[in-house]
C-alpha positions in Angstrom: -0.3 0.0 0.2 1.2 3.2 -1.0 1.9 5.5 1.7 -0.5 8.2 0.0 -3.6 5.8 0.7 -2.8 5.6 4.7 -3.6 9.2 5.2 -6.2 10.7 7.8 -8.5 12.9 6.6 -8.1 15.5 8.7 -11.5 16.2 10.8 -13.5 19.2 12.2 -14.3 18.1 15.4 -17.2 19.5 17.8 -16.8 18.2 20.9 -13.9 16.5 22.9 -15.6 13.2 22.2 -15.2 13.7 18.7 -11.5 14.7 18.9 -10.6 12.1 21.1 -12.7 9.6 18.7 -10.5 10.6 15.6 -7.0 10.6 17.4 -8.2 6.5 18.4 -8.7 6.0 14.7 -5.2 7.2 13.9 -3.1 4.1 14.6 -4.7 2.4 12.4 -4.1 4.6 9.6 -0.4 5.9 9.8 2.9 4.5 11.1 5.9 6.3 12.3 7.3 9.1 10.7 11.5 9.6 9.9 12.8 11.8 12.1 13.8 14.4 9.4 10.0 14.1 8.8 8.8 15.0 12.1 11.6 17.3 12.6 10.5 19.1 9.7 6.9 19.6 10.4 8.1 20.8 14.0 10.1 23.6 12.7 6.7 24.5 10.3 4.5 24.5 13.3 6.9 26.8 14.9 7.0 29.1 12.0 3.1 29.7 11.9 1.4 32.4 13.5 4.8 34.5 13.8 6.7 31.7 15.8 4.3 32.5 19.2 4.1 28.6 19.3 7.9 28.1 18.9 10.2 26.4 21.6 11.7 29.7 22.5 8.2 29.9 24.2 8.2 26.7 26.2 10.4 28.1 29.1 13.2 26.0 30.5 13.0 22.4 28.8 13.5 19.2 31.0 14.0 16.1 29.0 13.4 13.0 30.5 13.9 9.8 29.2 14.1 6.1 31.2 12.6 2.8 30.9 11.5 2.6 34.8 10.9 5.9 37.1 10.6 8.8 34.1 7.1 9.3 34.8 7.7 9.9 38.8 10.8 11.7 38.2 8.5 14.5 36.1 5.8 14.4 38.7 8.3 14.7 41.4 9.2 17.8 39.4 6.3 19.4 38.8 5.7 19.0 42.2 8.8 21.3 43.1 8.2 23.7 40.1 5.2 24.3 41.3 5.8 25.0 45.1 9.3 27.2 44.1 6.3 29.5 41.5 7.5 28.3 38.6 4.2 28.1 36.0 4.7 24.5 35.0 3.9 22.3 31.7 4.2 18.6 31.8 4.2 16.2 29.0 3.8 12.6 30.0 2.7 9.2 28.4 0.7 7.1 28.8 -2.5 8.2 30.5 -4.4 5.9 32.8 -8.3 7.1 32.1 -8.4 10.2 29.8 -6.1 11.3 27.3 -6.0 14.7 29.2 -3.7 13.7 31.6 -1.0 13.5 29.2 -0.9 17.4 29.6 -0.8 19.2 33.0 -0.5 22.7 33.6 0.4 23.8 37.0 -0.7 20.3 38.2 -4.0 20.4 36.6 -4.5 18.0 33.4 -6.0 19.8 30.3 -9.7 20.6 30.3 -11.9 19.0 27.3 -12.1 23.0 25.9 -8.5 23.4 26.0 -7.8 19.8 24.4 -10.6 20.8 21.6 -9.1 23.8 21.0 -5.4 22.5 20.7 -6.9 19.6 18.4 -8.2 21.8 16.2 -5.4 23.9 15.8 -2.9 20.9 15.0 -5.5 19.7 12.4 -5.5 23.0 10.2 -1.7 23.0 10.4 -1.1 19.6 9.0 -4.0 20.6 6.3 -1.9 23.5 5.4 1.0 21.7 5.7 0.1 19.1 3.2 0.3 21.8 0.5 3.9 21.3 1.1 4.0 17.6 1.7 1.2 16.0 0.4 1.5 12.6 2.1 2.7 14.1 5.8 0.3 12.1 8.6 1.6 12.0 12.0 1.3 9.2 14.5 -1.1 9.0 17.5 2.1 10.3 19.9 3.2 12.6 17.5 0.3 14.6 17.3 -0.3 14.7 21.3 2.9 16.1 21.2 2.2 19.0 18.8 -0.9 19.6 20.8 1.4 19.9 23.9 3.7 22.3 22.0 0.8 24.6 21.3 -0.7 24.4 24.8 1.9 24.6 26.8 3.1 27.7 24.5 0.2 29.5 24.9 -0.2 29.2 28.5 3.4 30.8 28.8 5.0 27.8 31.3 8.2 28.9 32.6 9.3 25.3 32.8 8.1 22.4 30.7 8.9 19.1 31.6 9.1 16.5 28.9 8.9 12.9 29.0 9.9 10.5 26.1 7.5 8.1 24.7 9.5 5.1 23.8 13.3 5.4 23.8 15.1 8.4 23.3 17.4 8.8 19.9 14.2 8.6 17.5 11.7 9.4 19.7 9.2 12.4 18.8 10.2 14.6 21.7 13.7 14.4 20.6 12.6 17.2 18.1 13.6 19.9 20.8 16.7 21.4 20.0 17.5 23.3 23.3 16.4 21.6 26.8 17.6 23.3 29.9 18.7 19.8 31.0 18.6 16.0 30.2 17.3 13.4 32.8 17.9 9.7 32.6 16.7 7.7 35.0 17.0 3.8 35.4 17.3 1.6 32.1 16.2 -1.9 31.8 15.3 -4.3 29.1 12.1 -3.3 27.9 10.7 -2.7 24.4 13.4 -4.8 23.2 12.1 -5.2 19.8 12.5 -1.5 19.4 15.5 -0.4 21.0 17.7 -3.4 21.3 18.3 -6.6 23.2 21.2 -5.5 25.4 21.4 -3.0 27.8 24.4 -1.1 26.2 22.0 -1.2 23.5 18.9 0.3 24.9 21.4 2.6 27.1 22.3 4.2 23.6 18.9 4.5 22.6 18.0 6.5 25.8 21.2 8.6 25.6 20.2 9.9 22.6 18.4 12.9 24.2 21.6 14.7 25.3 22.2 17.4 23.6 25.8 19.5 23.0 26.5 21.4 26.3 23.8 20.8 28.2 23.7 19.1 31.6 22.8 15.5 32.4 21.6 13.9 35.0 21.4 10.3 35.4 20.3 6.9 38.0 23.6 5.5 38.3 22.6 2.0 39.1 24.3 -0.5 36.3 27.8 0.4 35.6 26.8 -0.7 31.8 24.3 2.1 31.4 26.4 4.9 33.3 29.7 4.2 30.7 27.2 4.7 28.0 25.9 8.0 29.0 29.0 9.0 30.4 30.8 8.5 27.5 27.8 10.0 25.3 27.9 13.0 27.3 31.8 13.6 27.2 31.2 13.3 23.2 28.8 16.4 23.5 31.0 18.4 26.2 28.4 17.9 28.6 28.1 17.8 32.5 27.6 14.8 34.0 25.7 14.6 37.4 25.1 10.9 38.5 22.8 9.7 41.4 24.0 6.6 42.9 22.2 4.7 46.1 25.1 6.6 48.2 23.1 9.9 47.0 20.4 8.9 49.4 19.2 7.0 52.6 16.1 5.7 53.6 15.4 6.2 56.9 12.1 5.2 57.5 9.1 3.3 56.1 5.8 4.1 57.7 2.4 3.2 56.6 1.8 6.3 54.6 5.5 7.7 53.7 8.5 7.3 53.3 11.2 9.3 55.7 14.7 9.7 53.8 17.6 11.8 53.0 19.6 13.6 50.0 23.1 14.3 50.2 24.2 17.7 48.2 27.4 19.2 48.3 25.3 22.5 48.4 22.4 22.3 50.6 21.2 20.7 53.7 17.7 19.2 53.4 17.5 17.3 56.7 14.6 14.8 56.5 12.5 14.7 53.0 9.0 12.7 53.6 7.6 11.1 50.4 3.9 10.2 51.0 4.0 7.0 49.4 5.1 3.3 50.3 7.2 2.6 47.5 10.9 3.0 48.3 11.8 3.3 44.9 10.7 6.6 44.9 13.3 7.5 47.5 15.7 7.4 44.4 13.6 9.2 41.7 13.1 11.8 44.5 16.9 12.3 44.8 17.0 12.5 40.6 14.6 15.3 40.7 16.3 17.2 43.8 19.9 16.8 42.0 18.0 18.3 38.6 16.7 21.6 40.4 20.4 21.8 42.1 21.6 21.9 38.6 18.8 24.4 37.2 19.5 26.6 39.7 23.1 26.8 39.1 23.0 26.5 35.4 20.2 28.4 34.3 19.5 30.9 37.1 16.3 29.4 38.8 16.9 30.7 42.3 13.2 30.2 43.2 14.2 26.5 43.5 15.0 26.8 47.6 15.4 24.0 50.2 11.8 24.5 51.7 10.3 24.3 47.8 12.0 21.2 47.4 10.6 19.5 50.6 7.0 20.8 50.1 7.4 19.3 46.5 8.3 16.1 47.5 6.0 15.7 49.8 3.2 16.9 47.7 3.9 14.8 45.2 1.0 12.6 43.9 1.6 9.9 41.1 -1.4 8.0 40.0 -1.2 4.3 40.3 2.5 4.1 41.4 1.9 2.1 44.8 -1.0 4.4 45.4 -3.8 3.4 47.8 -6.3 3.8 45.7 -9.0 2.7 48.1 -9.0 1.2 51.2 -6.3 -1.8 51.4 -6.1 -1.7 47.7 -3.3 -0.8 46.2 -2.0 0.0 43.1 1.6 0.2 41.3 1.9 0.3 37.5 5.1 -1.9 37.5 5.2 -3.5 33.8 8.5 -4.8 33.5 11.0 -6.9 35.2 12.9 -4.2 37.0 9.5 -2.6 38.0 8.3 -6.0 39.2 11.7 -5.9 40.9 11.0 -2.3 42.8 7.4 -3.4 43.7 8.7 -6.6 45.2 11.3 -4.7 47.1 8.4 -2.1 48.6 6.4 -5.4 49.9 8.9 -6.9 51.4 9.9 -4.0 53.3 6.4 -2.8 53.9 5.7 -2.6 57.7 2.3 -4.3 57.7 4.0 -7.6 56.7 6.7 -7.0 59.4 4.1 -8.6 62.0 3.8 -12.4 61.2 0.6 -12.5 63.0 -1.1 -9.7 60.4 0.2 -11.8 57.5 -1.3 -15.1 59.0 -4.5 -13.1 60.2 -5.8 -11.8 57.0 -5.1 -12.7 52.9 -2.9 -10.8 50.6 -4.4 -10.9 47.4 -2.6 -10.0 44.4 -4.2 -9.2 41.0 -2.1 -9.9 37.7 -2.0 -9.1 34.2 0.6 -8.1 31.5 0.3 -7.4 27.9 1.5 -10.0 25.4 4.9 -8.4 24.2 6.3 -8.6 27.8 8.6 -10.9 29.0 6.7 -12.0 32.2 8.1 -15.0 33.2 10.5 -13.9 35.1 8.1 -11.3 36.3 6.0 -14.5 37.4 8.7 -15.7 39.4 9.3 -12.6 41.5 6.2 -11.9 42.4 5.4 -15.9 43.1 8.7 -15.3 45.7 6.7 -12.9 47.9 5.6 -15.4 50.7 2.8 -13.0 52.2 0.7 -13.2 49.2 -1.8 -15.6 49.5 -4.1 -15.3 46.4 -2.9 -14.7 42.9 -5.9 -13.7 41.0 -4.8 -13.6 36.9 -6.9 -11.6 34.4 -7.0 -10.3 31.0 -6.3 -7.2 29.4 -9.5 -6.2 26.7 -8.2 -6.1 23.0 -5.4 -7.2 21.2 -2.6 -6.0 23.4 -3.3 -9.0 26.4 -1.4 -11.6 26.5 -3.6 -15.0 26.6 -5.4 -15.3 30.5 -4.4 -19.4 29.6 -0.4 -18.4 29.1 -0.4 -16.2 32.1 -1.8 -19.5 34.0 0.9 -21.3 32.9 3.5 -19.8 33.8 2.5 -19.0 37.5 2.0 -22.7 37.9 5.3 -23.5 37.3 6.0 -21.1 40.6 3.4 -21.5 42.8 3.0 -23.9 45.3 -0.9 -24.8 45.0 -1.2 -26.9 48.2 -0.4 -23.3 50.5 -1.6 -20.8 47.9 -4.2 -20.6 45.2 -4.8 -19.4 41.5 -7.9 -18.0 40.2 -8.6 -16.8 36.6 -10.8 -14.1 35.5 -11.2 -13.0 31.9 -12.5 -9.5 32.8 -11.0 -7.3 35.1 -14.0 -6.2 37.1 -14.6 -9.7 38.1 -11.2 -10.3 39.0 -11.3 -7.1 41.0 -14.8 -8.1 42.8 -13.2 -11.7 43.7 -10.2 -10.4 45.0 -12.1 -7.9 47.3 -14.3 -10.6 48.5 -12.0 -12.6 49.4 -9.2 -10.4 51.5 -10.9 -10.7 54.5 -11.2 -7.8 57.1 -8.0 -6.5 57.2 -6.2 -7.7 54.2 -5.1 -6.1 51.1 -5.5 -6.5 47.6 -2.3 -5.3 45.2 -2.9 -4.8 41.4 0.3 -5.0 39.3 1.8 -6.1 35.7 0.3 -3.5 33.6 -0.2 0.3 33.3 -3.1 -0.3 31.0 -4.4 -2.7 33.9 -3.6 0.0 36.6 -5.7 2.5 34.2 -8.9 0.3 33.9 -8.9 -0.7 37.7 -8.6 3.3 38.6 -11.5 4.0 36.5 -13.6 1.0 37.6 -13.0 2.5 41.2 -13.8 6.0 40.5 -17.0 4.7 38.8 -17.6 2.8 42.2 -16.8 6.2 44.0 -19.7 8.1 41.5 
């Protein structure tokens, strides 16, 4: 099929629902463009309307890539920037319930009216551009990114926090030429069909966001990854700021928060409080703190203070990342091996399970599902190694992306002793959730993990119940 035949006819949307319906249809008609094509259209929209939606009006751009933790780092940065008095835009993916979540201004998701306005603006620009490049058709993610450029430039943000979608080097967001700082969070083996099958190859793709002379803050967890990042940074003349486990210390874990400290050459933060029980968030917070220190020193953002950073850390909320969405119902968006390993670590250190009597008195139910392109054998092995889990409830993500329920069950059966623990399967996520809630007991807990798609569906179900 020729590329021209895949062109999506631009549509005038009269409502938010029509705009979202159109966007959901886009993946069926197009494919990822070459970076050259994406850059050319990005340059075109920046020239439109006297350049008022150009990169110069996006404020200081913080460009964030990584396998795990990049969304959480973005959320910490957003919270700190807001507490520091900066007008802040944040572009992230994926969304959980509504596409509008991908665009936040000062912590609030985009309204339906503003979303529709951005959608129509972009449709007009695409229609105009096709007089120059008739075959050009942006992908779903490209459209959302270009809408974000419009939204944040029009809002006049001081700081724009920009999360990559997939990878880095060839990611749509990498058309941004002049970020103030680049940030690379923990890197692991994920999306291997697209990014490479070794940790070094994936790190090289992620490090593709590094720009000449722009400082780099990164999570220093794996030597092979750090070597790739530092080599790339040295080639481009960039300052490198590593954040390792030696740069933060967890002092105490309570049922609702983590008390930790971050080492700094410049400031004494004392105790920092993150309102989460996910131990991995201490590292993500440390990466955000170091990023703000770099911005203050290199860009003159003097409104970052010890107080605003501490307040930003304590007030950060990031949905479905070890979040208690209802009484004793926790969702964690872990969806790859490293993410599950972090989830397992958090559960093992949970105060609730330090008392053996509590663990035996009531049930700990784990609801799991996964998309078919994940390597979930190791994920299952780690989860089945949690001694506090009494019941495994497996379910299926709807649509073509979801792994087959029977295949998931076969994997779990390899690791679960069914004489002491039970496995249940439910095709519908709502049925799996209802069953998990029914068997947990008066003081038991339910954990939901394995996929952000699963997390989003459960989050939506919980909201419907509240309504």
